[in-house]
LOKOL-648619 format. One record per residue (C-alpha): residue in three letters; x, y, z. Coordinates in steps of 0.05 Angstrom, whole numbers, plus 5000, padded with zeros to 4 digits. Example, Ala and Ser with C-alpha at 12.3 -4.5 7.8 and 13.67 -1.06 7.14 Angstrom:
2
ALA_5246_4910_5156
SER_5273_4979_5143
REM end
This chain:
911
UNK_1372_6576_1271
UNK_1359_6545_1202
UNK_1318_6494_1213
UNK_1287_6433_1169
UNK_1217_6416_1148
UNK_1202_6409_1082
UNK_1211_6362_1020
UNK_1262_6404_0984
UNK_1304_6425_1048
UNK_1378_6410_1018
UNK_1421_6448_1079
UNK_1473_6407_1111
UNK_1449_6397_1186
UNK_1488_6387_1249
UNK_1456_6320_1257
UNK_1501_6292_1206
UNK_1549_6316_1161
UNK_1592_6348_1217
UNK_1655_6316_1179
UNK_1643_6366_1123
UNK_1644_6418_1172
UNK_1706_6402_1196
UNK_1747_6423_1134
UNK_1718_6494_1142
UNK_1741_6512_1207
UNK_1809_6537_1194
UNK_1788_6584_1145
UNK_1792_6652_1137
UNK_1761_6717_1115
UNK_1791_6779_1085
UNK_1765_6845_1058
UNK_1794_6854_0988
UNK_1758_6888_0933
UNK_1776_6870_0860
UNK_1785_6939_0818
UNK_1853_6966_0816
UNK_1909_7006_0788
UNK_1894_7087_0770
UNK_1887_7068_0698
UNK_1824_7030_0715
UNK_1797_7086_0755
UNK_1814_7128_0689
UNK_1765_7095_0651
UNK_1694_7126_0624
UNK_1640_7128_0650
UNK_1597_7064_0630
UNK_1526_7034_0644
UNK_1534_6946_0645
UNK_1490_6891_0665
UNK_1515_6818_0688
UNK_1505_6769_0640
UNK_1490_6693_0653
UNK_1541_6642_0632
UNK_1512_6588_0580
UNK_1591_6565_0581
UNK_1579_6506_0635
UNK_1517_6445_0632
UNK_1470_6472_0679
UNK_1432_6438_0733
UNK_1389_6380_0703
UNK_1325_6374_0734
UNK_1296_6318_0688
UNK_1263_6273_0731
UNK_1284_6300_0791
UNK_1252_6265_0852
UNK_1253_6263_0932
UNK_1290_6195_0958
UNK_1254_6167_1018
UNK_1195_6182_1062
UNK_1194_6255_1094
UNK_1212_6230_1160
UNK_1295_6263_1146
UNK_1292_6340_1162
UNK_1340_6335_1090
UNK_1316_6293_1048
UNK_1363_6276_0986
UNK_1336_6307_0927
UNK_1358_6253_0865
UNK_1373_6282_0795
UNK_1387_6222_0758
UNK_1403_6265_0695
UNK_1453_6308_0721
UNK_1517_6311_0700
UNK_1572_6309_0756
UNK_1620_6361_0723
UNK_1581_6430_0745
UNK_1635_6477_0781
UNK_1608_6511_0843
UNK_1670_6554_0860
UNK_1687_6625_0838
UNK_1750_6663_0849
UNK_1771_6733_0851
UNK_1846_6737_0844
UNK_1869_6794_0854
UNK_1937_6841_0873
UNK_1943_6814_0949
UNK_1885_6766_0959
UNK_1840_6705_0936
UNK_1775_6697_0955
UNK_1738_6638_0936
UNK_1663_6627_0946
UNK_1646_6554_0934
UNK_1581_6504_0945
UNK_1571_6456_0986
UNK_1516_6397_0989
UNK_1485_6360_1039
UNK_1496_6281_1059
UNK_1455_6224_1027
UNK_1398_6209_1080
UNK_1338_6170_1081
UNK_1277_6155_1133
UNK_1211_6133_1129
UNK_1163_6166_1180
UNK_1093_6162_1158
UNK_1071_6206_1216
UNK_1105_6264_1180
UNK_1080_6242_1106
UNK_0999_6252_1149
UNK_1015_6317_1175
UNK_1038_6351_1117
UNK_0984_6325_1073
UNK_0935_6359_1123
UNK_0975_6424_1113
UNK_0982_6421_1038
UNK_1054_6405_1032
UNK_1056_6344_0999
UNK_1084_6331_0939
UNK_1034_6353_0887
UNK_1029_6425_0924
UNK_1091_6447_0951
UNK_1124_6514_0927
UNK_1182_6505_0876
UNK_1239_6522_0910
UNK_1307_6532_0880
UNK_1343_6464_0884
UNK_1411_6505_0908
UNK_1408_6479_0979
UNK_1460_6478_1020
UNK_1524_6517_1047
UNK_1566_6575_1022
UNK_1629_6578_1041
UNK_1679_6633_1034
UNK_1754_6627_1038
UNK_1824_6672_1029
UNK_1891_6656_1003
UNK_1951_6711_1001
UNK_1955_6707_0921
UNK_2032_6708_0938
UNK_2013_6639_0962
UNK_1973_6614_0908
UNK_1993_6537_0915
UNK_1960_6532_0975
UNK_1902_6564_0948
UNK_1908_6516_0888
UNK_1925_6449_0936
UNK_1856_6467_0980
UNK_1814_6464_0919
UNK_1846_6406_0900
UNK_1840_6365_0975
UNK_1764_6387_0965
UNK_1750_6368_0890
UNK_1723_6436_0876
UNK_1756_6438_0803
UNK_1708_6365_0795
UNK_1647_6399_0817
UNK_1639_6368_0884
UNK_1662_6363_0954
UNK_1718_6301_0966
UNK_1670_6280_1032
UNK_1618_6270_0996
UNK_1616_6203_0957
UNK_1546_6198_0938
UNK_1560_6257_0882
UNK_1626_6206_0858
UNK_1671_6260_0854
UNK_1729_6214_0852
UNK_1725_6195_0770
UNK_1769_6235_0725
UNK_1757_6303_0719
UNK_1729_6338_0657
UNK_1779_6361_0613
UNK_1728_6412_0595
UNK_1713_6436_0662
UNK_1714_6517_0665
UNK_1708_6553_0735
UNK_1694_6635_0749
UNK_1737_6684_0769
UNK_1745_6750_0768
UNK_1803_6801_0783
UNK_1870_6807_0747
UNK_1891_6750_0764
UNK_1844_6716_0728
UNK_1884_6728_0658
UNK_1956_6718_0701
UNK_1940_6648_0732
UNK_1900_6622_0675
UNK_1955_6577_0651
UNK_1971_6552_0728
UNK_1905_6522_0742
UNK_1908_6490_0672
UNK_1970_6456_0690
UNK_1949_6444_0762
UNK_1881_6427_0752
UNK_1859_6413_0690
UNK_1809_6475_0686
UNK_1800_6531_0650
UNK_1780_6590_0676
UNK_1722_6637_0651
UNK_1729_6706_0662
UNK_1681_6755_0687
UNK_1673_6825_0689
UNK_1702_6857_0754
UNK_1650_6911_0767
UNK_1594_6864_0740
UNK_1613_6818_0807
UNK_1619_6874_0852
UNK_1546_6894_0829
UNK_1517_6829_0834
UNK_1552_6802_0899
UNK_1536_6874_0937
UNK_1469_6870_0910
UNK_1457_6798_0935
UNK_1486_6813_0998
UNK_1441_6873_1016
UNK_1380_6843_0994
UNK_1388_6760_1034
UNK_1438_6774_1093
UNK_1389_6814_1149
UNK_1455_6832_1186
UNK_1495_6855_1122
UNK_1515_6925_1125
UNK_1532_6972_1176
UNK_1559_7040_1203
UNK_1625_7045_1248
UNK_1637_7121_1291
UNK_1679_7134_1344
UNK_1702_7055_1343
UNK_1630_7034_1364
UNK_1588_6986_1308
UNK_1514_6988_1292
UNK_1477_6945_1249
UNK_1432_6982_1190
UNK_1374_6946_1175
UNK_1354_6962_1103
UNK_1293_6967_1075
UNK_1294_6921_1010
UNK_1243_6965_0976
UNK_1288_7033_0983
UNK_1352_7002_0974
UNK_1366_7034_0902
UNK_1403_7083_0886
UNK_1461_7065_0921
UNK_1543_7092_0909
UNK_1580_7031_0925
UNK_1656_7065_0940
UNK_1713_7000_0919
UNK_1778_7017_0943
UNK_1823_6968_0916
UNK_1892_6989_0895
UNK_1845_7052_0863
UNK_1782_7072_0883
UNK_1720_7067_0836
UNK_1653_7104_0847
UNK_1591_7057_0829
UNK_1515_7093_0813
UNK_1478_7024_0827
UNK_1408_7037_0805
UNK_1389_6963_0809
UNK_1397_6887_0790
UNK_1441_6895_0731
UNK_1430_6970_0733
UNK_1498_7010_0747
UNK_1552_7059_0718
UNK_1616_7072_0739
UNK_1619_7149_0761
UNK_1674_7177_0786
UNK_1747_7147_0814
UNK_1815_7167_0850
UNK_1884_7137_0838
UNK_1898_7148_0909
UNK_1874_7087_0943
UNK_1900_7028_0980
UNK_1951_7021_0925
UNK_1979_7088_0950
UNK_1980_7084_1026
UNK_2013_7015_1017
UNK_2062_7042_0962
UNK_2081_7103_0997
UNK_2080_7069_1064
UNK_2131_7023_1050
UNK_2173_7068_1018
UNK_2169_7110_1090
UNK_2173_7053_1137
UNK_2202_6993_1109
UNK_2138_6958_1122
UNK_2137_6876_1094
UNK_2058_6874_1088
UNK_1994_6918_1086
UNK_1971_6897_1155
UNK_2039_6912_1191
UNK_2029_6979_1160
UNK_1954_6990_1190
UNK_1976_6959_1262
UNK_2034_7010_1265
UNK_1976_7072_1251
UNK_1945_7049_1312
UNK_2002_7060_1356
UNK_2020_7130_1322
UNK_2011_7206_1335
UNK_1996_7246_1265
UNK_2009_7318_1302
UNK_2089_7297_1297
UNK_2074_7304_1217
UNK_2016_7344_1208
UNK_2007_7405_1201
UNK_1943_7432_1254
UNK_1901_7491_1256
UNK_1942_7514_1325
UNK_2006_7502_1298
UNK_1989_7571_1249
UNK_1948_7599_1298
UNK_1996_7605_1358
UNK_1948_7534_1388
UNK_1890_7585_1379
UNK_1825_7559_1342
UNK_1799_7589_1283
UNK_1729_7594_1318
UNK_1702_7639_1250
UNK_1707_7592_1201
UNK_1698_7536_1254
UNK_1758_7504_1247
UNK_1791_7477_1326
UNK_1856_7468_1339
UNK_1869_7409_1332
UNK_1839_7405_1254
UNK_1897_7386_1206
UNK_1901_7443_1158
UNK_1955_7396_1116
UNK_1977_7331_1114
UNK_2051_7324_1121
UNK_2060_7397_1126
UNK_2099_7403_1188
UNK_2160_7370_1162
UNK_2166_7428_1115
UNK_2184_7466_1168
UNK_2233_7423_1213
UNK_2303_7407_1204
UNK_2285_7330_1214
UNK_2307_7267_1168
UNK_2257_7208_1150
UNK_2302_7165_1198
UNK_2279_7219_1251
UNK_2206_7199_1245
UNK_2165_7146_1276
UNK_2133_7099_1237
UNK_2072_7095_1271
UNK_2062_7177_1265
UNK_2081_7171_1183
UNK_2030_7107_1177
UNK_1970_7133_1217
UNK_1975_7211_1177
UNK_1980_7170_1118
UNK_1920_7127_1134
UNK_1889_7198_1151
UNK_1899_7226_1086
UNK_1875_7176_1048
UNK_1817_7152_1072
UNK_1795_7221_1086
UNK_1808_7238_1018
UNK_1759_7181_0990
UNK_1714_7201_1043
UNK_1695_7266_1022
UNK_1699_7253_0943
UNK_1651_7198_0957
UNK_1605_7251_0991
UNK_1611_7302_0943
UNK_1589_7242_0888
UNK_1545_7222_0929
UNK_1513_7300_0931
UNK_1515_7298_0861
UNK_1472_7249_0838
UNK_1422_7257_0906
UNK_1451_7192_0944
UNK_1429_7176_1009
UNK_1471_7113_1019
UNK_1538_7107_1010
UNK_1575_7027_1018
UNK_1642_7017_1018
UNK_1684_6956_1007
UNK_1759_6938_0981
UNK_1823_6906_1012
UNK_1837_6975_1036
UNK_1782_6972_1084
UNK_1785_6896_1109
UNK_1759_6908_1167
UNK_1799_6954_1194
UNK_1765_7001_1251
UNK_1809_7062_1253
UNK_1805_7062_1173
UNK_1721_7055_1182
UNK_1732_7106_1235
UNK_1766_7168_1182
UNK_1717_7146_1127
UNK_1663_7147_1165
UNK_1681_7216_1197
UNK_1700_7250_1124
UNK_1629_7234_1100
UNK_1598_7258_1175
UNK_1639_7326_1171
UNK_1622_7346_1101
UNK_1546_7322_1095
UNK_1539_7359_1161
UNK_1510_7291_1195
UNK_1460_7280_1136
UNK_1490_7219_1097
UNK_1525_7157_1139
UNK_1581_7115_1104
UNK_1564_7035_1105
UNK_1606_6981_1109
UNK_1587_6908_1093
UNK_1602_6851_1133
UNK_1631_6808_1071
UNK_1655_6861_1028
UNK_1725_6821_1013
UNK_1677_6767_0976
UNK_1637_6819_0933
UNK_1672_6795_0875
UNK_1678_6725_0885
UNK_1605_6720_0898
UNK_1587_6772_0849
UNK_1621_6708_0795
UNK_1583_6654_0830
UNK_1531_6689_0815
UNK_1549_6681_0736
UNK_1540_6612_0730
UNK_1467_6595_0693
UNK_1411_6563_0755
UNK_1459_6591_0809
UNK_1398_6593_0853
UNK_1413_6650_0886
UNK_1372_6706_0858
UNK_1304_6684_0891
UNK_1328_6674_0961
UNK_1306_6721_1017
UNK_1335_6738_1079
UNK_1298_6694_1119
UNK_1323_6628_1073
UNK_1394_6643_1092
UNK_1430_6627_1165
UNK_1497_6642_1179
UNK_1552_6589_1214
UNK_1606_6604_1254
UNK_1646_6540_1260
UNK_1708_6527_1307
UNK_1755_6561_1274
UNK_1725_6643_1274
UNK_1749_6654_1339
UNK_1823_6635_1322
UNK_1838_6648_1260
UNK_1812_6726_1261
UNK_1805_6722_1181
UNK_1878_6685_1169
UNK_1901_6624_1142
UNK_1922_6567_1187
UNK_1944_6501_1159
UNK_1903_6454_1104
UNK_1838_6436_1104
UNK_1815_6393_1160
UNK_1787_6329_1139
UNK_1760_6297_1190
UNK_1736_6301_1275
UNK_1803_6284_1304
UNK_1844_6336_1261
UNK_1805_6388_1272
UNK_1809_6373_1353
UNK_1888_6372_1340
UNK_1889_6430_1308
UNK_1842_6467_1359
UNK_1891_6439_1415
UNK_1952_6464_1377
UNK_1930_6532_1366
UNK_1902_6541_1430
UNK_1983_6554_1452
UNK_1985_6617_1402
UNK_1920_6651_1431
UNK_1966_6711_1462
UNK_1999_6727_1398
UNK_1924_6733_1370
UNK_1895_6779_1428
UNK_1944_6821_1450
UNK_1918_6888_1456
UNK_1941_6954_1418
UNK_1948_7023_1447
UNK_1899_7065_1420
UNK_1929_7133_1392
UNK_1926_7185_1432
UNK_1860_7233_1425
UNK_1903_7294_1409
UNK_1911_7267_1340
UNK_1870_7295_1285
UNK_1841_7283_1217
UNK_1840_7318_1155
UNK_1830_7391_1139
UNK_1758_7409_1181
UNK_1753_7348_1221
UNK_1765_7329_1293
UNK_1801_7268_1318
UNK_1751_7198_1316
UNK_1739_7184_1383
UNK_1747_7109_1409
UNK_1696_7082_1464
UNK_1749_7046_1494
UNK_1825_7046_1520
UNK_1852_6999_1473
UNK_1831_6972_1408
UNK_1857_6901_1382
UNK_1893_6905_1318
UNK_1842_6855_1294
UNK_1789_6879_1341
UNK_1741_6899_1283
UNK_1763_6845_1230
UNK_1698_6815_1218
UNK_1684_6738_1224
UNK_1657_6714_1157
UNK_1620_6646_1173
UNK_1586_6592_1138
UNK_1523_6614_1100
UNK_1474_6565_1097
UNK_1422_6563_1042
UNK_1354_6541_1071
UNK_1307_6559_1014
UNK_1239_6521_1057
UNK_1255_6577_1119
UNK_1202_6623_1120
UNK_1173_6684_1155
UNK_1123_6660_1208
UNK_1060_6695_1185
UNK_1030_6712_1235
UNK_1076_6769_1253
UNK_1043_6842_1266
UNK_1098_6875_1233
UNK_1158_6829_1206
UNK_1199_6889_1187
UNK_1198_6917_1258
UNK_1200_6843_1295
UNK_1255_6842_1338
UNK_1265_6778_1372
UNK_1316_6781_1429
UNK_1282_6823_1489
UNK_1352_6825_1517
UNK_1398_6888_1499
UNK_1470_6860_1496
UNK_1496_6933_1460
UNK_1503_6939_1538
UNK_1572_6921_1560
UNK_1555_6893_1636
UNK_1487_6861_1612
UNK_1540_6834_1559
UNK_1586_6807_1613
UNK_1532_6781_1659
UNK_1507_6738_1604
UNK_1569_6707_1596
UNK_1597_6703_1663
UNK_1530_6655_1668
UNK_1543_6612_1604
UNK_1616_6598_1626
UNK_1596_6575_1698
UNK_1540_6533_1667
UNK_1592_6498_1628
UNK_1626_6446_1666
UNK_1560_6413_1678
UNK_1540_6416_1610
UNK_1601_6383_1582
UNK_1581_6326_1640
UNK_1523_6310_1613
UNK_1549_6315_1539
UNK_1593_6265_1557
UNK_1544_6224_1598
UNK_1502_6225_1533
UNK_1566_6187_1494
UNK_1578_6136_1542
UNK_1633_6167_1582
UNK_1688_6142_1532
UNK_1760_6178_1532
UNK_1734_6195_1462
UNK_1671_6230_1495
UNK_1718_6264_1543
UNK_1768_6294_1487
UNK_1713_6314_1449
UNK_1680_6346_1507
UNK_1733_6379_1530
UNK_1742_6402_1453
UNK_1672_6436_1454
UNK_1690_6463_1524
UNK_1751_6508_1496
UNK_1714_6523_1426
UNK_1653_6554_1459
UNK_1692_6593_1508
UNK_1736_6616_1454
UNK_1677_6631_1416
UNK_1655_6678_1486
UNK_1726_6712_1494
UNK_1718_6733_1418
UNK_1653_6761_1431
UNK_1673_6795_1498
UNK_1731_6831_1458
UNK_1687_6852_1400
UNK_1615_6829_1405
UNK_1606_6834_1337
UNK_1653_6809_1309
UNK_1586_6751_1289
UNK_1548_6805_1265
UNK_1482_6824_1313
UNK_1496_6800_1377
UNK_1426_6782_1425
UNK_1422_6731_1467
UNK_1386_6679_1429
UNK_1448_6682_1384
UNK_1496_6659_1437
UNK_1461_6603_1458
UNK_1440_6578_1396
UNK_1516_6579_1380
UNK_1524_6542_1446
UNK_1486_6485_1415
UNK_1511_6489_1343
UNK_1580_6479_1379
UNK_1553_6427_1411
UNK_1535_6392_1347
UNK_1600_6405_1311
UNK_1643_6365_1367
UNK_1587_6311_1347
UNK_1552_6317_1418
UNK_1478_6301_1376
UNK_1431_6315_1452
UNK_1473_6314_1513
UNK_1406_6303_1544
UNK_1379_6248_1517
UNK_1374_6204_1576
UNK_1350_6253_1622
UNK_1294_6268_1582
UNK_1270_6201_1573
UNK_1270_6194_1654
UNK_1230_6243_1665
UNK_1181_6231_1607
UNK_1176_6170_1637
UNK_1165_6200_1708
UNK_1117_6251_1695
UNK_1072_6206_1645
UNK_1067_6164_1705
UNK_1028_6207_1750
UNK_0990_6235_1683
UNK_0930_6189_1694
UNK_0920_6226_1766
UNK_0927_6297_1735
UNK_0866_6291_1691
UNK_0826_6255_1743
UNK_0836_6316_1786
UNK_0829_6364_1723
UNK_0751_6325_1706
UNK_0726_6341_1781
UNK_0738_6413_1778
UNK_0689_6462_1743
UNK_0697_6496_1676
UNK_0740_6557_1711
UNK_0769_6524_1763
UNK_0802_6477_1712
UNK_0828_6534_1659
UNK_0856_6562_1727
UNK_0898_6501_1755
UNK_0917_6487_1671
UNK_0949_6556_1668
UNK_0977_6549_1743
UNK_1010_6475_1721
UNK_1044_6494_1661
UNK_1075_6552_1702
UNK_1094_6510_1755
UNK_1124_6451_1709
UNK_1161_6502_1669
UNK_1201_6509_1730
UNK_1245_6438_1699
UNK_1299_6470_1668
UNK_1370_6442_1650
UNK_1389_6506_1627
UNK_1374_6550_1695
UNK_1431_6553_1750
UNK_1374_6548_1809
UNK_1321_6497_1773
UNK_1389_6451_1763
UNK_1408_6466_1840
UNK_1331_6439_1856
UNK_1340_6378_1817
UNK_1394_6355_1877
UNK_1344_6366_1921
UNK_1285_6325_1899
UNK_1241_6285_1848
UNK_1212_6311_1793
UNK_1145_6294_1817
UNK_1166_6329_1886
UNK_1194_6394_1861
UNK_1136_6397_1803
UNK_1082_6393_1869
UNK_1119_6439_1906
UNK_1114_6487_1845
UNK_1050_6483_1846
UNK_1031_6493_1914
UNK_1069_6555_1918
UNK_1023_6580_1849
UNK_0985_6639_1881
UNK_0963_6703_1849
UNK_0975_6758_1830
UNK_1027_6734_1786
UNK_1082_6792_1770
UNK_1049_6785_1706
UNK_0976_6772_1710
UNK_0932_6770_1647
UNK_0891_6710_1660
UNK_0828_6745_1677
UNK_0831_6761_1609
UNK_0840_6702_1574
UNK_0789_6670_1613
UNK_0738_6719_1584
UNK_0768_6700_1520
UNK_0758_6622_1538
UNK_0687_6629_1575
UNK_0659_6690_1556
UNK_0626_6732_1609
UNK_0555_6722_1629
UNK_0504_6683_1594
UNK_0556_6701_1525
UNK_0597_6649_1497
UNK_0654_6658_1466
UNK_0662_6619_1400
UNK_0727_6572_1406
UNK_0792_6586_1372
UNK_0801_6546_1307
UNK_0868_6527_1309
UNK_0918_6537_1373
UNK_0993_6531_1355
UNK_1022_6511_1425
UNK_1100_6532_1436
UNK_1129_6473_1479
UNK_1190_6476_1526
UNK_1225_6428_1560
UNK_1220_6347_1565
UNK_1187_6321_1616
UNK_1138_6346_1664
UNK_1140_6416_1635
UNK_1106_6383_1573
UNK_1073_6320_1613
UNK_1034_6355_1666
UNK_1037_6425_1636
UNK_1024_6436_1558
UNK_0993_6372_1548
UNK_0929_6385_1597
UNK_0926_6454_1567
UNK_0921_6430_1489
UNK_0869_6372_1508
UNK_0818_6418_1544
UNK_0830_6466_1473
UNK_0810_6399_1443
UNK_0753_6394_1482
UNK_0727_6466_1471
UNK_0730_6440_1386
UNK_0805_6476_1379
UNK_0850_6442_1328
UNK_0915_6440_1368
UNK_0985_6445_1339
UNK_1045_6425_1378
UNK_1107_6464_1360
UNK_1169_6438_1378
UNK_1245_6435_1367
UNK_1269_6401_1299
UNK_1338_6396_1335
UNK_1353_6372_1404
UNK_1379_6431_1465
UNK_1390_6417_1528
UNK_1327_6385_1557
UNK_1281_6422_1500
UNK_1227_6365_1474
UNK_1242_6359_1398
UNK_1185_6344_1349
UNK_1214_6268_1333
UNK_1203_6254_1401
UNK_1137_6281_1420
UNK_1098_6231_1380
UNK_1116_6177_1427
UNK_1099_6222_1487
UNK_1026_6234_1448
UNK_1012_6172_1440
UNK_1041_6143_1515
UNK_0992_6203_1539
UNK_0935_6181_1490
UNK_0926_6109_1531
UNK_0901_6144_1586
UNK_0863_6195_1555
UNK_0806_6181_1496
UNK_0805_6260_1483
UNK_0889_6262_1461
UNK_0870_6189_1430
UNK_0823_6208_1382
UNK_0859_6278_1368
UNK_0920_6236_1363
UNK_0895_6199_1322
UNK_0864_6248_1279
UNK_0919_6284_1276
UNK_0967_6219_1238
UNK_1005_6223_1315
UNK_0983_6145_1316
UNK_0998_6119_1259
UNK_0981_6046_1271
UNK_0922_6061_1293
UNK_0899_6095_1232
UNK_0831_6047_1193
UNK_0845_6059_1130
UNK_0769_6036_1110
UNK_0724_6086_1090
UNK_0687_6097_1157
UNK_0744_6101_1196
UNK_0774_6158_1153
UNK_0698_6184_1167
UNK_0702_6173_1240
UNK_0765_6206_1254
UNK_0757_6268_1211
UNK_0692_6278_1265
UNK_0743_6296_1316
UNK_0788_6362_1315
UNK_0852_6333_1306
UNK_0928_6337_1350
UNK_0991_6355_1300
UNK_1065_6366_1314
UNK_1112_6401_1271
UNK_1175_6423_1288
UNK_1193_6502_1292
UNK_1255_6495_1251
UNK_1305_6515_1308
UNK_1353_6479_1345
UNK_1358_6523_1411
UNK_1326_6546_1470
UNK_1305_6607_1433
UNK_1265_6630_1378
UNK_1267_6669_1319
UNK_1199_6672_1289
UNK_1234_6709_1223
UNK_1261_6639_1207
UNK_1208_6584_1213
UNK_1206_6507_1177
UNK_1152_6518_1127
UNK_1113_6465_1153
UNK_1105_6515_1215
UNK_1082_6571_1165
UNK_1037_6529_1134
UNK_0999_6506_1205
UNK_0993_6583_1220
UNK_0953_6605_1160
UNK_0895_6579_1201
UNK_0913_6597_1271
UNK_0882_6645_1322
UNK_0916_6634_1377
UNK_0998_6627_1399
UNK_1014_6613_1460
UNK_1082_6618_1478
UNK_1115_6575_1532
UNK_1186_6573_1567
UNK_1236_6633_1587
UNK_1267_6622_1514
UNK_1210_6633_1470
UNK_1162_6679_1519
UNK_1216_6719_1555
UNK_1289_6716_1522
UNK_1260_6717_1460
UNK_1181_6747_1428
UNK_1166_6776_1502
UNK_1156_6843_1456
UNK_1124_6808_1391
UNK_1062_6826_1375
UNK_1019_6779_1335
UNK_0960_6782_1292
UNK_0917_6735_1321
UNK_0904_6726_1399
UNK_0971_6704_1431
UNK_0987_6679_1509
UNK_1059_6681_1534
UNK_1077_6635_1602
UNK_1136_6626_1635
UNK_1164_6621_1702
UNK_1224_6661_1710
UNK_1288_6626_1731
UNK_1336_6681_1730
UNK_1340_6730_1781
UNK_1374_6782_1737
UNK_1319_6767_1681
UNK_1271_6780_1736
UNK_1291_6851_1750
UNK_1307_6868_1690
UNK_1240_6839_1652
UNK_1191_6851_1700
UNK_1216_6884_1759
UNK_1204_6816_1797
UNK_1239_6762_1837
UNK_1271_6692_1812
UNK_1206_6635_1801
UNK_1167_6698_1793
UNK_1116_6672_1733
UNK_1084_6715_1678
UNK_1024_6697_1638
UNK_1019_6754_1593
UNK_0950_6754_1541
UNK_0945_6800_1490
UNK_0881_6797_1435
UNK_0896_6803_1363
UNK_0928_6857_1321
REM end
């Protein structure tokens, strides 16, 4: 999950700005490409480079300044000389669909935080030293409308005031003033010409027309470089995401299938040429299909194909050779010898054929033809990567299967067809990028985070009603729409296995018995631009790093974890409603959250890759985002406060006990304490049951008493040798340790703080790394300083380190002598990790954590979410210690071949 953490972070986050998200829940994705028409496909080969239009005012950064004093996670950048008429909207207006890409800024927020300012200065993140990030930080939204309903599109633009360069619900951007009569919006596609007068009449804006091919390539290049799991393959009903090496991305072939087909060889940013094409494309399929089946829409024609049997229409090899294979040349009896060939030898009229069979035969004929021509062009230019896009595909599983099968067959498995999750928005995104100072060029994959709002599992890419203006409208819309769920999720039988492909091809097989008509429709979320996110610099190899330990591509594994999350849902809703005082409003929001998250789970159970590559960390983060969407910002707030107070009350006795031990016994007791205290996890059903059987202190003592070695994973002796040495040799202490903390209460107070204290006594700087936003009962970076300050009242070591690290601001002495005294103590600091989830993806961490990591030589990951669910297999450039108690039987069996409540102490020296 994206996280705040630097003074130029401009993204709207969950804690505020939720109403802005509400307007995006009924929104809509599509897979339509730009170029259309056989005439365009016969155009001569040309070379082009995208240009930056100067027709619009640019972002004026003169006298820009940060508002507030850095406590706020998303501080506002004031642009006093900026005019408000900058457009943050671009369109691709095709013959069938209108695609919009628009940008929204964050709310005006500012809170003073001296602690955070002090910490930033210590880490070199003060204003004078900060990186020069793009000012464009916020959210990119992807929306589509049917071109035939263009007035709905215009109403949408007007309702959000997009034509005035700001969103209606962000009043501090002063969007209520008169529209600029010279306002211009970027657009591409044939409709940019056709509807220019209508835009001027209805919205008072002019259309600045951008070249379609320029936009397609610019959009594709951005997505392939910036979105980690953008590209995927689709063979035999199975979707697999492809991790591309950005250094080897070019050249590639971009095949855009609109009404006709264009094939573009892309050599780099702004470097491309159209090398081929065909006039047999989506328009051919739709046109012939409409004439032959009387279908009223393109999607209806596609749906028919999934119930078809093309063997009644196509002439197969077996029809020619008496049901036998033509094995001499490698053709099986089920291979298509001639599309529609059987109709010439049978005495039937059009009405004697099933529309479903006609649709499937047409789909196969055109898809295989496109796949073959595309591969031959890739072969012609020596290209290994072929990306397909355009409205003909629109996420349709069987279309992607047939194209993939053609490429695989003709290349003898040496080439793969790849598709793009945002492929329908290439043109609109490219048009957006034609604005100067759009800020997207330098963004990397780790600075972009996709969120899936409430509408994702319901809409499946379709438009449903007007934009939603507030939370109440959102809940009402969801409650009404839920009544229509069965219409969307009804399964459609797959074509029988006897059907086949074009000459030389076998039929692509489906992995399942049924396939929904929209099962592979790709849900496109809201793309959050967070320029301050960074890759954790201590990862041994960021390119091969995979955070998720659990493989959810195993359906049984997926089903198990979905069941766990569903069973935990009622307890979570109770806690969330109680955190808001148990009001009727809170109960309604709680019910809406439960319905929405359950719908997400159902959608992902049907199509696990609908939202991109799925891991357990993604599921847990989705749950937290869904809570925040319904304005439950800290469901366990009161529980955390109560457990912190109870734990702090017994901390002095624990520290006295530790101080009475010798060095070796104390180190073992500290690690035992961390493992024992990690039992407190409200995300675990087993632990929730324990809470009802005793107090927090009773449970902690019980857990410590059961800490008997050897643990299931036990590297303590190796860790002890690194810390204490062997014989007379005393190793140097670590310079700086990063302690990734987990739960509030005993976990952090009685487990991690005493361990941090021990490291401080040895001369090691300690940085406590905590969540940016609440998740279950996890402690946050905002809560930690107060916990440390309270603990420091009973411990001089913690007090001096906290003062040196700026955590106890009131005790900081401003005199020169006081500053000198503080500098002699190693500091204890707190940074936020950039997450609001029980897990952590170290490819996307806050800039302050990345800065703190640069001098660190020890990483300690604590808890199931950060050390087991994710990062159990992660390797680091420095020493790493992973500590956790396993509180899930299945996880214990899968990961460590153990049982629930087994412990993990995994130490890995630096790589």
